[in-house]
N, C-alpha and C positions, 0 to 999 in steps of 0.2 A: 375515470379518466383512462384513455388508451394511450400507453407510453411506449415507444420504440428507442431501445438502447443498441447501439451499434458499437462492437467494441472488438479489437485486434487480441484482447487478453481475455482468455476464457478457458474453462476446463479442457484438457486436463492440467492446465497450469495452475501452479500454487504460488500465489504472491498476493501482495495487499490489494492490488486493482481488482482481481478475480473475487477474492472475500469479500470486498466492499461492495461490488455489484451483486454478489449473490444475496448477501444480508439485507441490504436495501431492497432489492427485488422480493425478497420473502415478506418483508413488512408491508411493501406495498400491495402484493396479492392479497396478503390476510386482511386488508383494508378494503377489499374490493375493485382495486384497480387492475388493469390487463397489461401486462409488461410482456413485451415482445423482444427477444433478445437475439440480433443478428452477429453472428461469431464465426469464426474460421472453422468450426467444425461442419459448416453448412456449404462449404467449397472445397474445391481442391486447393491444397495448401501446401508449400515447401517449409523446409525447417530453416529457421533464421540462422545466416551465417554467425558462428562464433556462440549461438545460444540456441542449439537444436530443439530445446523443449518449447520455444516459442515457434508456433506456426504461422507463416505468412500467407494469408489468403490470395489467392489468383482470382479476383471478383471484378467484374466489371461493371462499370456504372449502372448499365442496363438490369443486370441481375440483381445488384442491390436495391436498385430502385423499384424492380416490380415486386420484391417483397415489402418495401414500404408502402407502394401503392394498395397492395393487396390487404395488409393489416390496418389501413387509413389512420393513422396515430393523431391522437390530439397534440402531441408533442414528441419531438425527436431529440435525442441526446447522442452525441458523437464522445464516447468514452477516451479515446486513444488517439495518436497521431499516427497509427500504421495505415497499410493499404487498403485495408476494408473501409475503415473511415475515410479515407480520402476519395475513396470511390462514392461513399454515401454524400460526403460534402459535396462533390461535384455535381451529383443528382440534386440536392436540395438547392444550391445555387441555380441549377440550369430550370428549375421547377419553382423559384423563389418560395421556398420552403423555408421557414426560419428554423434553426437549430441551437441547442447549446452544446458547449464542450466541457472538459474538465481537463484540469493538470495535474495527473496524479504522480507523475514520476519526473525527476529531474534528467530529462532526457539527454539536455546537451552535455551534462557532467557525465552521464553514463557512457554516451558514445566517445567523448573524449578521453575516458579512463580506459576504453577498450581499444580504440583506434589511435589515439594521439591527436585527431582532428580538433582544431582549436573550438573550445565550446560555443563562441559567439557566431562562428560559421552556422552552426546548428540552430542558434536562436534565429537566424534568419527564416529558416523553414518554421520554426514554432510560430513566429509573428506571421507568417503566410497562412499557416493552418488555422490559426484560432482568430483572426482579425475580424472575419464576417460573422463569428459567433455572436448570438444575442446577449448570451453571459459566458464567462468562463468560471467553473466552479472550482475552488481551490481551499484546502483543508487548514491553511493556517495563515496568521497575519504575514510572516516572513515571506511566505510564496507570493500572498497578494502583492507586497512590496516589490518582489522580484519581477512579477509580470508587468506591473505599472511601470516599473523602471525600464523595461524593454518595449514600451509603448502599447500594452494591452490593458487598458484600463477598466474594462466591463466585467470587474471580477465580484463574483458572489461566493460567500462562505459555505462551504459543505464540510462538515465535520465526520468524524469516525465514531464506531461504537465497539462495544464489547459484549460477546455472549456469555451474560452473566449467570446463565444456568451450568456453563462448563468451569467458567473463570471466577473464582472467589476464595477467600481465605479459608483456612482448614482442611484443606485438602490434603491426603496422605502423599508423602513424597515418592517419586518414582523409585522403583528398585535399584535402578541403575545408579542413584545418587546416594544410595546408602554407604555408609561408611567412608566417604570420600573426605580427604583432608580439607578442611575448612580454612577461610570462608570458600564457599561455593560459588563460582562466577560463571554466570550462565549467557550464552548468546543462542538466539533463535532466528532463523531465517536463511534464506537463500546462501548458499556457500559460494560466493563468486566474487569476483575480483573488486567490483564497485562497492561491495559492502564493507571492504576495509578491515576484513575480520582478521588479517595478520596483525594489525595494530593491537587488538585485544590480546591474540595469543603471544605478542612480544611484551605486554604489559609485566610489569615487575612485583605487582602485589601478591604477596604470599597467598597460597590456596590453591585451589584446584579448578581448573578453567574447561567447561564443559560446552560443546556445540551440538545443538539440535538442528537438523537440516540436512539439505544436499544439495549440490550442484557442480559445476565444472572444475572449482577449485580444490573440493574436498581430497581428492588424492592426494595432491601436491601439499597441503597443509598437513595432512595426517602424517606424511613421510618427514616434513621439517619439524612437526611439533609433536613428537611422540608422547610426550607428558600429559598432553591435553586429551580428553575424552571426546570421541566423536560418538554420537548415538542414533545418527541417522534422522530421518523425518518422523514428525509426530504429529498427531491432530487431535481435536477435542479433549475428552477427558485425560488421556494419556500426555498430551502436551501441558495440560493444566497441572498434572502431577510433577513434570519437569520443573515448572516455574515454582512448585510448592517447596521443590528440593533444594532452591538455590537461595543463597543469603543475599545476592546482588545480580542483577539484570544488566549486563553491560551492551550497549548500542553503539557501536564504533562507526556506523556509517556516517559519511558527510556529505551524502548524495541524496537522500531520501527526503520525500516532502512532508511526511508525517511519521510514520511507523507503527502500526496497528499492534505489532508486539510489545511496544513500551507499555502501552494501557491494558494490555492483557495482563502484564507482568504486574503492574500496580493493583489492578483488580483482584490479583492472588495475594497481594500483599508485600510485594519483591520491590525494593527500592531501584531507582534506575541510574546508571552511570553512562555518560556519553560526552561528545564534543559539543562547544558552545555554536551549534550550527542549527539550521533549518531543522525542524522537527524536535530535538530535543529543548530548545530553547522555547518552542511555543508550547510544549506539552507539559514539560516539569515544573514543580515548585519548589521553592526552597525547602518544603516539608517533604517532598516525594522523590528527590533526586538531587544530582549533582552533574555539573558540566565543567570541565577544564581542558584546555590545551594539552595538558598533560593527561592522557586517560588514566593512568595509575592513581594520579591524585584524586581523579573524579571518583574512581572506584573506592579508595578509603574514604572520602567524604560522603559517598552514598551510603555505604554499611553502617553510618551513624544514624540513619533515618529511622522514623517509627513505622513499623510494618502496619499498624492499624491505621495511622495517617493515609498511607500508601492505598489499603485498599477502599478506605472511606472516599478517596479522590477517584480511584478506579470506577467505582460503581457510577459516577457521574457522567461516564461515556456510555451511551446506549445508542442501539440501532434504530430506535423507535425515533430518537431526535434527529439523527443522521437522516433517516428517511423523509422526515418532516422538512428538512432544510433542503433536500434534493428536491422534493416535490414542488416547493415553493420558489425553488430558483428556475424551475423550467419555464420555457415560453410556451405558453399554450394557445393553440390555434381555434379553429373553427369547431364549436360542438359537433361533434361527429356521432353518427348512431352508434350507441354503446351495444347494441344488439347485434351490429353488423359482423 
C-alpha cells in the first residue's frame, strides 16, 4: 500500500507526534508498505511564535498537491492541524480525494494556555479542519468522547506503543541518578508551560525531583526550583536508564491526549502519578499508577505499586499493534500501481 502522511510536526522536533509517526512508519515499511512523509523540512518555513523549535511551512496548495500526485497514494493521512496539512486538506477537497486525520494534541487547551484565547474559539477551527475527514484517529476513549461532544463523531482508535528493545526493567540506573535522596521522582518531556511542570516541582512529597528534557520554560524553572535536578534531553538507552533510576514517574500535564512517556516508564517498571485527566485516566490501571487532584497524594499512592506489575502492563503497548490500528483506520482509495 502507498501511504502519504502529511504532517506539520517532524524532525528535528522531539515530541510524541513525531515519535509516533516515526515508529509507525518504520513498522509499516518493514511490512512492505511505501510511506511518503510530506513535512516542513521540504519547504521554506518560519519559526512558530512562542515555539521556535516548531517550523511553520510556507507551502502552497499546488506544491503539496504536486507531491501527492507524484506519489500516487492509496491513502492520505493528515496528521496535524497546521498550515501544511491545511494546504493538503484544500487540495484533497478540491480533487475529491478522501483523507483521514488525527487528533494528537489538545490544541485548544495548548493555545489557551499560551495565549489566553478561550479554548472554545479554537474548537471552531478544530471542527472545521476535521469535519471532512473520513475518520479521525484518536488514542484514548476520553479523546473520542471529547471529539464526539464537539460534533466530530467519525472517530477511530489508534493507540500508541513502546520500543521494548530500549525500555524494559533491569536496566542500570543513569549515573546522574546515583546517590539522590529518595524517593526519586522523575518527569520526562518538553519543558514548556502547557506541560504543567511547575505543579510537579511544587509538590511536597519528600525526595528528589528530576526533570529530563528541554524547552522554553527550562531556564525559569531551574532558577525558581534550584533543589530539582535538570538533566537535559535524553533519548534511547540513556533515557531508559533515567527511568530505571526513578522510584515514581510524575506526569503533571492536564492537556495531553495520551502521554508516550507514561508507557515508557511503565515498561521500565516505574509506577506513574498524575492528575485524573485525559491521558492518565485512560492509560493507568489501579495496579500501575495513581491519579488525584492533589499531585502529592498521587505520588504517594503510586509509590506503593508493584514494579513488576508495571513492567508487565507496559509490555502490552507495542508499535506493531499501533501500526496495525493505523493501517486499518485509513481510507483506501483505488488500487494504484505499486511499482509506479
